[in-house]
C-alpha positions as CSV (number, residue, x, y, z in Angstrom):
1,M,15.9,20.9,-13.2
2,G,15.8,23.9,-11.0
3,Q,17.4,24.4,-7.6
4,G,15.9,21.4,-5.7
5,V,12.7,21.0,-3.7
6,I,11.4,21.8,-0.3
7,G,11.2,18.8,2.0
8,A,8.5,18.1,4.6
9,D,10.6,19.7,7.3
10,G,10.7,23.0,5.3
11,E,14.4,22.6,4.3
12,R,15.5,22.8,0.7
13,I,16.9,19.6,-0.8
14,S,19.5,20.3,-3.6
15,T,19.3,18.9,-7.1
16,T,22.6,17.1,-6.4
17,S,21.3,15.5,-3.3
18,L,18.1,14.4,-5.0
19,L,20.0,12.8,-7.9
20,E,22.1,10.9,-5.3
21,Q,19.0,9.9,-3.4
22,F,17.6,8.5,-6.7
23,L,20.7,6.3,-7.2
24,F,22.6,8.7,-9.5
25,P,26.1,9.1,-8.0
26,R,28.0,12.3,-8.8
27,F,30.1,10.7,-11.6
28,M,26.8,10.1,-13.5
29,H,25.5,13.7,-13.3
30,G,26.9,14.6,-16.7
31,T,25.8,11.4,-18.4
32,L,23.7,11.9,-21.6
33,I,20.1,10.6,-21.1
34,R,20.4,8.4,-24.2
35,K,23.2,6.5,-22.5
36,L,21.0,5.6,-19.5
37,S,19.5,2.2,-19.0
38,G,15.7,1.7,-19.2
39,G,15.4,1.6,-15.4
40,E,17.6,4.7,-15.0
41,K,15.5,6.6,-17.5
42,R,12.3,5.7,-15.5
43,R,14.0,6.8,-12.3
44,L,15.1,10.0,-13.8
45,Y,11.6,10.7,-15.2
46,L,10.1,10.1,-11.8
47,L,12.6,12.4,-10.2
48,K,11.8,15.1,-12.8
49,L,8.1,14.9,-12.0
50,L,8.7,15.0,-8.2
51,M,11.0,18.1,-8.6
52,E,8.0,19.9,-10.0
53,Q,6.7,19.7,-6.4
54,P,3.1,18.6,-7.0
55,N,0.7,18.9,-4.1
56,V,-0.8,15.5,-4.8
57,L,0.7,12.3,-6.3
58,L,-1.6,9.7,-7.9
59,L,0.1,6.3,-8.1
60,D,-1.7,3.4,-9.9
61,E,-0.2,0.1,-9.0
62,P,3.4,1.4,-8.9
63,T,4.8,-1.9,-7.8
64,N,3.8,-3.4,-11.1
65,D,5.8,-0.9,-13.2
66,L,8.8,0.1,-11.1
67,D,11.9,-2.1,-10.5
68,I,12.9,-2.8,-6.9
69,G,15.6,-0.2,-6.7
70,T,13.3,2.6,-8.0
71,L,10.4,1.5,-5.8
72,T,12.7,1.5,-2.7
73,V,13.8,5.0,-3.6
74,L,10.2,6.2,-4.1
75,E,9.2,4.8,-0.7
76,D,12.0,6.6,1.0
77,Y,11.2,9.9,-0.8
78,L,7.5,9.7,0.1
79,D,8.4,9.5,3.8
80,N,9.4,13.1,3.5
81,F,7.0,14.2,0.7
82,N,5.3,17.5,1.5
83,G,1.9,16.7,0.1
84,T,-0.8,14.1,-0.3
85,V,-0.3,10.6,-1.8
86,I,-3.3,8.8,-3.3
87,T,-2.4,5.3,-4.5
88,V,-4.2,2.2,-5.8
89,S,-2.3,-1.0,-4.9
90,H,-2.6,-4.6,-3.9
91,D,0.9,-4.6,-2.4
92,R,0.4,-4.6,1.4
93,Y,4.1,-3.8,2.1
94,F,4.0,-0.8,-0.2
95,L,0.8,0.4,1.4
96,D,2.2,0.1,4.8
97,K,5.1,2.3,3.8
98,V,3.1,5.1,2.2
99,A,-0.5,5.0,3.4
100,D,-2.3,5.4,6.7
101,N,-5.8,6.3,5.5
102,L,-7.4,3.4,3.6
103,L,-10.4,2.8,1.4
104,V,-10.6,-1.0,1.0
105,F,-12.9,-2.2,-1.7
106,Q,-14.7,-5.4,-1.0
107,G,-16.2,-6.3,-4.3
108,Q,-18.6,-3.7,-5.8
109,A,-21.0,-3.3,-2.9
110,Q,-18.8,-2.6,0.1
111,I,-16.0,-0.1,0.9
112,D,-14.3,-0.2,4.3
113,H,-12.7,3.0,5.6
114,Y,-9.8,2.4,8.0
115,N,-7.2,4.8,9.6
116,G,-4.0,2.9,10.1
117,L,-1.7,0.4,8.3
118,F,-3.1,-2.2,5.9
119,T,-1.5,-5.1,7.8
120,E,-3.4,-3.8,10.9
121,Y,-6.6,-3.7,8.9
122,L,-6.1,-7.3,7.7
123,A,-5.4,-8.5,11.3
124,K,-8.5,-6.8,12.5
125,T,-10.6,-8.3,9.7
126,L,-9.2,-11.7,10.5
127,N,-10.0,-11.4,14.2
128,T,-13.5,-10.2,13.4
129,S,-14.0,-13.2,11.0
130,K,-12.9,-15.6,13.8
131,K,-15.4,-14.1,16.3
132,K,-18.2,-14.0,13.7
133,P,-18.0,-17.0,11.4
134,T,-19.7,-16.6,8.1
135,K,-23.1,-18.3,7.9
136,V,-23.6,-20.0,4.5
137,K,-27.1,-20.7,3.3
138,V,-27.3,-23.6,0.9
139,A,-30.3,-24.3,-1.3
140,V,-30.4,-27.9,-2.5
141,T,-32.9,-29.4,-4.8
142,E,-34.3,-32.9,-4.2
143,E,-32.4,-34.2,-7.2
144,V,-29.1,-32.8,-6.0
145,A,-29.8,-34.0,-2.5
146,E,-30.2,-37.5,-3.7
147,K,-26.7,-37.4,-5.4
148,A,-24.8,-35.8,-2.5
149,K,-25.2,-34.9,1.1
150,V,-24.8,-31.3,2.1
151,K,-21.6,-30.6,4.1
152,T,-22.5,-29.4,7.5
153,K,-19.4,-29.9,9.6
154,L,-15.7,-30.5,9.4
155,T,-14.2,-34.0,9.2
156,Y,-11.7,-35.0,11.8
157,A,-8.8,-34.4,9.4
158,E,-10.2,-31.0,8.3
159,Q,-10.6,-29.9,12.0
160,I,-6.9,-30.7,12.6
161,E,-6.0,-28.8,9.4
162,Y,-8.2,-25.8,10.5
163,D,-6.6,-25.7,14.0
164,K,-3.1,-25.5,12.4
165,L,-3.9,-22.9,9.8
166,E,-3.9,-19.8,12.0
167,G,-0.4,-20.6,13.3
168,E,0.8,-21.3,9.8
169,I,-0.6,-18.0,8.5
170,E,1.1,-16.1,11.3
171,A,4.4,-17.8,10.7
172,L,4.3,-16.9,7.0
173,E,3.5,-13.3,7.8
174,E,6.3,-13.1,10.3
175,K,8.7,-14.5,7.7
176,Q,7.5,-11.9,5.2
177,A,8.0,-9.1,7.8
178,Q,11.6,-10.4,8.4
179,L,12.3,-10.4,4.6
180,Q,10.8,-6.9,4.2
181,A,13.0,-5.6,7.1
182,E,16.0,-7.2,5.3
183,M,15.0,-5.4,2.1
184,E,14.9,-2.1,3.9
185,Q,18.4,-2.6,5.1
186,T,19.7,-3.6,1.7
187,P,21.3,-0.9,-0.5
188,G,19.0,0.2,-3.3
189,T,21.8,-0.5,-5.8
190,D,22.1,-4.2,-4.9
191,Y,19.4,-5.2,-7.4
192,G,20.4,-8.9,-7.2
193,K,19.7,-9.3,-3.5
194,L,16.6,-7.1,-3.7
195,G,15.2,-9.2,-6.5
196,E,15.9,-12.4,-4.6
197,L,14.2,-11.1,-1.5
198,Q,11.2,-9.8,-3.4
199,A,10.8,-13.2,-5.1
200,Q,10.8,-14.9,-1.6
201,I,8.2,-12.4,-0.4
202,D,6.0,-12.9,-3.4
203,D,6.2,-16.7,-2.9
204,L,5.2,-16.3,0.8
205,E,2.4,-14.0,-0.2
206,V,1.0,-16.7,-2.5
207,Q,1.2,-19.3,0.3
208,S,-0.4,-16.9,2.8
209,L,-3.3,-16.1,0.4
210,E,-3.9,-19.8,-0.3
211,K,-4.0,-20.6,3.4
212,M,-6.3,-17.6,4.1
213,E,-8.7,-18.9,1.5
214,R,-8.6,-22.4,2.9
215,W,-9.2,-21.0,6.4
216,E,-12.2,-19.0,5.2
217,E,-13.5,-22.1,3.4
218,L,-13.2,-24.3,6.5
219,S,-14.5,-21.7,8.9
220,Q,-17.9,-21.9,7.3
221,Y,-18.4,-25.2,9.0
222,V,-16.9,-24.5,12.5
């Protein structure tokens, strides 16, 4: 596998150090590949590719295919990667770790370019939406109008719900950030804890998206 790679700081990283960085302790360095687990083989294959020192890495939804331990190692490696990383991902936490120049696709007609973290982009987009509520045009035929009245404003209960949603979304995102910070402090070999933390983060992500969708729905009538 060669004599290592050159890091972003110009210093050479030895093969032994890279193997340890990718969760292969020294006692495993002579292990036959056929005796490795599936996750270990994927990690070794990834390491082999990186040791070829490409100038550009193309990653297509890596959080869908890599286990937590391998993904954590990859994120740490990319912090010192001496090249360009182009990735397609829906994982905001992974994007925050590896990307600071974003092309955000809004359907097929709109592409937003943003320099900064994805969470910053989301916060900016949310603030913009609050300042400029979406105007919805509703076309209603006479037949439909006779069956139902067109909704034009929030009910009292919906207004109370709308007023609470912003704080609830912020609380969920704060909890997600706390769990993400805990993951970063967890050893990459502690798969059990990493898996539990990721499950909690995924659950909070679902809750956050549901509340965001509800906020957008109600904001049409504010």
